[in-house]
C-alpha positions as CSV (number, residue, x, y, z in Angstrom):
1,M,-59.4,38.7,-25.5
2,A,-56.4,38.0,-27.5
3,V,-52.7,39.0,-25.7
4,C,-50.3,40.0,-28.3
5,V,-46.2,40.0,-26.8
6,L,-44.1,41.5,-28.9
7,L,-40.4,40.7,-28.3
8,L,-37.6,43.2,-28.8
9,P,-33.8,42.9,-28.7
10,V,-32.6,44.6,-25.2
11,V,-30.4,47.5,-25.9
12,C,-27.1,47.7,-24.3
13,P,-25.1,50.7,-25.4
14,A,-21.7,49.4,-24.9
15,A,-22.3,46.0,-26.4
16,D,-24.4,47.1,-29.3
17,S,-22.4,50.4,-30.2
18,G,-19.3,48.7,-30.6
19,S,-17.4,51.7,-29.2
20,V,-14.9,49.7,-27.6
21,H,-13.2,46.0,-28.3
22,V,-11.1,44.0,-26.1
23,T,-8.8,41.0,-26.4
24,I,-6.4,38.9,-24.9
25,Q,-3.7,36.6,-26.2
26,P,-1.7,34.3,-24.9
27,P,2.0,33.6,-25.8
28,A,2.7,30.7,-27.9
29,G,4.1,27.3,-26.0
30,T,3.1,25.4,-23.0
31,F,3.5,26.3,-19.3
32,K,4.7,24.8,-16.2
33,M,4.7,26.3,-12.6
34,G,7.4,29.0,-12.3
35,D,6.8,30.2,-15.7
36,K,6.7,33.9,-16.2
37,P,4.2,34.3,-19.5
38,V,3.0,38.0,-20.7
39,F,-0.5,37.9,-22.2
40,K,-1.0,40.4,-25.0
41,G,-4.3,42.9,-23.9
42,T,-5.7,45.3,-26.6
43,V,-8.4,48.0,-26.2
44,T,-9.6,49.6,-29.1
45,N,-11.9,52.6,-29.5
46,T,-14.1,51.3,-32.9
47,G,-16.9,54.4,-31.8
48,S,-16.8,58.2,-33.4
49,N,-16.1,59.6,-29.8
50,A,-13.1,59.2,-27.7
51,C,-13.2,57.6,-24.4
52,Q,-11.8,58.8,-21.2
53,G,-11.4,57.0,-18.0
54,L,-11.4,53.6,-18.7
55,V,-10.2,50.9,-16.1
56,V,-8.9,47.6,-17.9
57,Y,-8.6,44.7,-15.1
58,L,-6.9,41.2,-15.4
59,S,-9.4,38.2,-14.4
60,L,-8.1,34.9,-13.9
61,V,-10.4,31.8,-12.9
62,S,-9.4,28.4,-11.9
63,L,-11.2,25.7,-14.5
64,K,-10.7,22.8,-12.4
65,A,-13.8,20.8,-12.9
66,G,-16.1,20.7,-9.9
67,R,-13.8,23.4,-8.1
68,E,-13.9,26.4,-10.5
69,H,-13.5,29.7,-8.8
70,P,-12.2,33.1,-9.1
71,V,-8.3,33.2,-8.1
72,D,-6.8,36.4,-6.5
73,L,-4.1,37.8,-8.2
74,E,-2.1,38.7,-5.5
75,D,0.5,36.3,-5.9
76,W,0.4,35.8,-9.5
77,S,0.6,39.3,-11.1
78,A,1.8,42.8,-9.9
79,Q,-0.2,44.4,-12.6
80,K,-3.7,43.9,-11.6
81,A,-5.1,47.1,-13.6
82,V,-4.4,50.1,-15.8
83,R,-6.2,53.3,-16.5
84,I,-6.6,54.6,-19.9
85,N,-7.0,58.4,-19.3
86,R,-8.0,58.9,-23.0
87,L,-8.5,56.8,-26.1
88,A,-9.3,58.7,-29.5
89,P,-11.5,57.0,-32.0
90,G,-9.8,54.3,-34.1
91,E,-6.9,54.1,-31.5
92,T,-5.7,51.2,-30.0
93,N,-4.0,50.6,-26.5
94,R,-1.7,47.6,-25.9
95,Q,-0.6,46.2,-22.6
96,D,1.6,43.3,-21.8
97,W,0.1,41.4,-18.7
98,S,3.0,39.4,-17.1
99,M,2.2,36.4,-14.9
100,R,4.4,34.2,-12.4
101,L,2.2,31.0,-12.4
102,I,2.1,29.7,-8.9
103,G,-0.2,27.0,-9.1
104,S,-1.2,23.9,-11.7
105,G,-4.2,23.3,-13.5
106,R,-6.5,24.5,-16.1
107,F,-7.0,28.3,-16.0
108,G,-8.7,30.9,-17.9
109,I,-7.8,34.7,-18.3
110,A,-9.8,37.7,-19.4
111,L,-9.6,41.5,-19.6
112,T,-12.7,43.7,-18.7
113,V,-13.0,47.4,-19.6
114,V,-14.9,49.5,-17.6
115,D,-16.2,52.5,-18.9
116,S,-17.8,54.7,-16.5
117,N,-19.9,56.4,-19.2
118,E,-21.7,52.9,-20.0
119,N,-23.9,50.4,-18.0
120,R,-21.8,47.3,-19.0
121,P,-18.5,46.3,-18.7
122,I,-17.0,45.3,-21.8
123,V,-15.0,41.4,-21.7
124,S,-12.5,39.9,-24.1
125,N,-13.2,36.1,-24.8
126,L,-12.1,33.8,-21.8
127,V,-8.8,32.3,-22.7
128,R,-7.9,29.0,-21.6
129,F,-4.7,27.8,-20.7
130,D,-2.9,24.5,-18.7
131,V,-0.1,24.9,-16.2
132,Q,2.1,21.8,-15.7
133,Q,2.9,20.8,-11.9
134,K,7.0,21.2,-11.6
135,A,8.6,18.9,-9.1
136,T,9.5,21.0,-6.2
137,I,11.8,18.4,-4.9
138,S,14.3,17.3,-7.2
139,S,16.9,14.2,-6.1
140,A,19.4,15.9,-8.2
141,R,19.5,18.9,-6.6
142,I,18.9,17.2,-3.1
143,L,21.9,14.3,-3.6
144,P,24.8,16.8,-3.9
145,V,23.5,18.9,-0.8
146,A,22.7,15.7,1.2
147,A,25.9,14.0,0.6
148,G,28.4,17.6,0.4
149,E,27.5,18.9,3.6
150,P,28.4,15.9,6.1
151,L,31.8,15.4,3.6
152,L,32.6,19.1,3.7
153,L,32.1,19.1,7.6
154,I,34.5,16.0,7.5
155,V,37.0,18.0,5.6
156,I,37.1,20.9,7.9
157,F,37.1,18.6,10.8
158,M,40.1,17.0,9.5
159,L,42.4,20.3,8.3
160,F,41.5,21.4,12.1
161,Q,43.2,18.3,13.4
162,W,46.1,18.4,11.0
163,R,46.5,22.2,11.8
164,R,46.2,21.5,15.7
165,R,48.9,18.7,15.6
166,S,51.0,20.4,13.2
167,R,51.3,23.7,15.7
168,R,52.4,21.1,18.6
169,A,55.2,19.5,16.8
């Protein structure tokens, strides 16, 4: 007895219908800790029906080799998600996603769209970027304070002594 297996592609309405297309683009240039780049996100309704109640959220992952993990956006971004009430056919919603880069290393960022009428989220391509470490202690900033404070205290002390002596005289 021969068994015939027919393999058919799995149908996913969100992916195959192409009703929503999402992208995210990084700003030009290199990044270092403390920078506040703005990533540009777009959500486009390419279908023939309006989309309603879309939730769009930002995902950030650390791509450090051997230590890959999701990054909590608590300190990185004040805007973690937006809701698009209605997106007409052919309409595009653009959002700026600002971030404050608080760590160094290799990272990836993506936008995810959740449509309550679909079975799967729609995710943009992952945009990779590097954040260079920024020295938090700089001798150029420490030396004036380290040398200046004692000198200032000496000058103040000497002024008080001079004033005190001039009052006695």
